[in-house]
N, C-alpha and C positions, 0 to 999 in steps of 0.2 A: 504493500500500500504506500502510495505517495503521501506521507504524513503532512507535508507542507500544503499540498492541495486540499487535503481533507480539512486541515485547520482553517485555511482561508475560506472554504465553503461554509464551514460551521459559523465563522464570525459574520460573514455576509448575510446569512440567514437568521442571525440573531440567536443561535442556539447556544446552550451552555455546554462547555467542554470541561470535563472533569477527568483528571488522570490519576490512576491508582496503581500502586506497586510498580512504578516506572523508575528505571535508572537511566540517567542521561550522562554519557561521557562525551564531552565536547570542550574544545578550547575556547569557543565563543558562541553565544546564542544571540541571534539577531531577530528582533521582533518588529523592526521598522516596517517590514513589508506588510505586517498585519495592520498597523496603524494607517499605512497608506491605503490599504484596501478599504478600511472603514471610512476614511476621508473621501475616497472616490465614490463611495456608495451614497453619500449625502447629496441630495438634489436641492437646488434653490427653489423657493416658492414665494408667492406673493401673499402677504398677510391681508386678509379681508376683514375690515372692522365689523364686529357683530352688530346686528340691528335688532332692537327689541321688538319692533312692530307695534308699539303702543299707538293707540288711536285717540286717546283723550289728552287733555292739557289742563294745567292749573290756571284758574281764573286770576287775572291780574287785578290786584286791589291797591288802591292808593290811600295812603295815610297822610294827613296834613293837606292844607289848601293854601296856596299863595293868594295874593291880592287879585291876580288875574283869574284865579279859580274860585273866587268868592269868599276867601278866608283872609287871615292876617299873617300866615306863616312866611318866613323867609325862604323856606324850601318845602318840598313835599317828597314823599318816599313811595316807590312802587315795589310791590312784592308779587311773586308768582309769575305767570306767563310761561312756565316751563312745560316741555313736552317729553321729558325723560327723567330718570332718577337723578339724584343730586350729584353734580360734578361729573356726569358722564360726558366729558368734553368730546369724546370720539363720536358722539351723536349730536351734541348741541352745546354751544357755549352758553353759560348761564345768562339768562335774559336780564335778571335783576339781582344785585348783590344782597346777601344777608345783611341785616342791620342790627345794631345793639342799642338797647335802651337802658339808661341808668335808673335804678329803683330809688324813689324817694317816698317819704311817708308824711302824713299830715299830723303825726304825733310821734313822740319818742318811743322807740321799741328797742328791745334787746338785740344788739348786734355783736358779733365777735369783735374783740378789740382790734384785731388786725384789719378789720373793715372800718370800724368806727373811727379809728385814729386818723384816717385820711381826711375826714371832714367833721370832726367832733364838734367844732364850734358852730356848725350849721344845723345840727340835729334838732328837730322840733321846729325848724324854720324852713319849710319846703321850698318856698319861693327863693330865698337866698341860697339854699343848697343847689337848686336847679341852675340859678345864674352862675354859681361857682363851677358847676360841672361843665356847663357850656363854655365858659371862659377858659378854664384850665385844661380840660380834657377834650374839648371840641365835641361834646355830646351831640349826636345826630338825632337823638330821641330821648324823651323823658317819660318815665312812668310815675304817676302819682297814685299811691295806695291810700284810699280814704278809710284807714283802719278805725278811726275814731267814730265813724258812723255806726259801728256795730252796737246793737242794744246791750250787749254784754261788756262793752267798753265804755265810752262816754256818751253813746247814743246821740251823736251830733246830728242836728237837724239837716234835712236835705238842702234847705236854703243856705245855711251856713257853709255847707260843703261846696255848694255851687259858687258862693262868694269867693272862696279860696281858689277854686279852679279858674274862675274868671280873672282873678288877680294874677295867677300864674301865667295864664295865656297872654296877658298884657305885657308881662315882664320878660317872658322867655318865648322866642319865636320859632322853636323847632316843633316838629310833629309830636303829639302827645298820646299816651295811653292813660286813660283814667279808669282806675280800678276801685270797685266797691270793697266792702268788708267780707264778702262771702255769705252774708245773711240773705237767704232767698226771699224773705219778706221785705227787708229794708232796701236792698240793692235796687230793685225796680223804681222805688220812690226817689232814691238819691239820683239815679241815672236819668230819670225823667226831668228833674230840675236842672241837672248838669247839661244834658243834651240841648235843652231849650236855651240855656244861657250862652252856650258857645256854638250856636247854630252855624252851620256852613264850614266849620273848621276841620271836619273829617277826622275827629278824634276816634280812637279805638275804645269803645265802651266795653269794659271788662267787669264781670263776665256773665254770659248767658248760660244757664244750665237748662235741662229739659223742661223744668217747670216754668221758667221765666223767658224762654227763648222767643215766643211769639211777641211778647211785650217789647223785648229788646229790638226785635226786627222792626216793629212799628215806629219806635223812637228813632232808629237809625234812618229809616226812609223819610220820616217827617222832617228831621233836622239835619240831614246830610252827614251822617257819620257811618262808621263801620262797627261791626259786632265781633267780639271774641267769644267763640263757643267753646265750652269746656266739657270734657267727659273723661274721667280717670281711666285711661288705658282700656277703653271699651269702644270699639269701632261701631257696634250696633247702636249704642246710646248716642254717639257722636252723630250718626246719620239722622236719628230722630230729632236731635237738637238743631242741626243745620236745616233740616226740612221745614221746621217751624219758622226759622228766621227767613228762609227763602220765600216764604209767602209775601214778604215785603221787600227784601233786598238780597243781592248777591255779594254785597260788600262784607265778606265774612273772613275771619281768621280762625283757625282751629288750634286748641291746646289740649292735647291728649295726656298731659302731665309728664314731666321729666323727673324721674327718680334720681337721687344723687349717685355719684360714682360709689360703687360698693354696697348700695342699698336698693338693688333691684333695677338698675339702669338697663339691664338686658331686656326687661319687659317693656320699657319705654321704646327701645330700639325696635323690637318686633312690632309694636303697635304703630309707630310712625311709618315704618317701611310698608306695613300692610295697608295702611291708609293711602300712602302715596301710590302704591302699585294698583290698588283698586281704582283710584282716581284716574290714573293714566290708562287703565283698561276701560274707562267710560262711565264710572259711577259718579254721576253729576252731584250727588249730595256730599261727596268728599273732595271735589275738585277746587280746593281752596288752599292758600298758603298756611303753613303751620308755625306756631309760636312755641318757644321753650322757656319755661320759668327756670332758667339755669342757676339762679340764685338759691334754688333748693339745695345746691351743693353744700351750703353752709349748715344744713341740718345734720350733716355727717360730723360727728365729734372728731373724727380723724382729720378733718380739715383745719381745725382750730385749736384742738386740745394739746397740752404738753404730754406727749407720749414718747417714751424712751425708744430710740432706734428709728423714729419716723422722720428725723431731720428737722431743720428749722421751720417752724410753722409760718413764718413770714413768706417763705417760698411755697411751702406745702399747700397752704390754704388757697393761694392764687391758682396754682396748677390744678388743684382739685376742682375749682370752678371752671377753669379752662377746659379740662378734660371732659367734664360733664357737658359743657356747651358744645365742644367740638364733636362729641359723640352724637348729640342731637342734630348738629349741622349736617353731618354725614348721613344722617337718617332721614333728612328732609326738612328740618326746621329752618325758617328764614328770618325770623325776628326773635330776639332774645332779651328777656328781662334779666339783668345782672347787677351785682353789687360792687365788687371790687374794681376800682379803676384800672389797675394793672392787668386784670383778667381781660377787660374789654380791649385794652391796647394790644395785648398779645393776640386775641382772637381776630382783631382787624387785620393784623399782619398775616396770620394763618389764612384768613379768607382771601387776601390779595395774592398770596402765594399759590393757593389752589386755583384761582381764576386766571391770574396774569403771570404766574411763575416768578414774580419778583416781590420780595418782602424781607424785612429785617427780623430774623428769628433768634436773635441773641436774647434768650429769655432772661438771663441774669441782668442784662442791661435794661430790659423793658420793665422789670418788676421794681416798682417804686416802694421803698421801705417806708412804712408809716411813721409819723412823728412819735418820738418817745415822750411819754407822759408819766 
């Protein structure tokens, strides 16, 4: 048997060659010919980009209205418009970039020190805090959480809450998310007064649940706003909620809830991706942009607590929020409620890198150490 021919043929056919009880006496063994045979067997081919075949698209929703558009904002933001999964640039360049909104509150709440110390002097003063965030961090959007309207908190009256929102809109000219306290009985009353007071500004009214969705939709249509629909990791409930709002308007953003890193974020991923895939497959009740409450990351004690072996919390907490938000972004979220300024700065750079390929990703340089107190 011509052993060399046999070996060549075996290699060309991709077979496994196993030698047992063999003794080889040779001054030199040359395997170059085998490598050459393998190289010659490779053929060039053209890579064809896979095509998903999606037929649906995500509705484009505008937040904020400039003077030309009937509002008083210096700028407006558009979300959605996509026809494929997030950052599938081989099919489509992103139509609109993800945006990041700074969380503010109408009352002092407990915040981790590594968040609070960035702007402690403004806590409890939401208008001044918003002005500071726009000036120092170039905030492109502000979220005002009206936590004091909760009957279990200070039970602030809808009129008083609307007065604060109106003042904020006069002083700060970026698009806004106005959020209630989460009380299903009080929130519609608060949002009715707020929506009327800032008519035409296209604020995002947060948030409609299944029981309040129809009312929120009516308010959005009457006063030219958008609605945030929420359903905790439940696509079926989200469809019910959006369908109620859609009786009045398609200016809808969806929030299926973002769990913190390490606390069930994998369930958030699967829900977001399932919603986006269903939307692109043609489900009109899910064809809306998605929001991530990425500030939920700070609910994880590992993000802020002194834990031996976990590293400096000044860096750890920021990266915890960054990782939570980035996971949501890659799963389809396009607008983010966030707390730590450095986390937002980092995410902006990551976003630009994913879209344009150019960004500063020196995290140590981008993380601003909070003031020592």
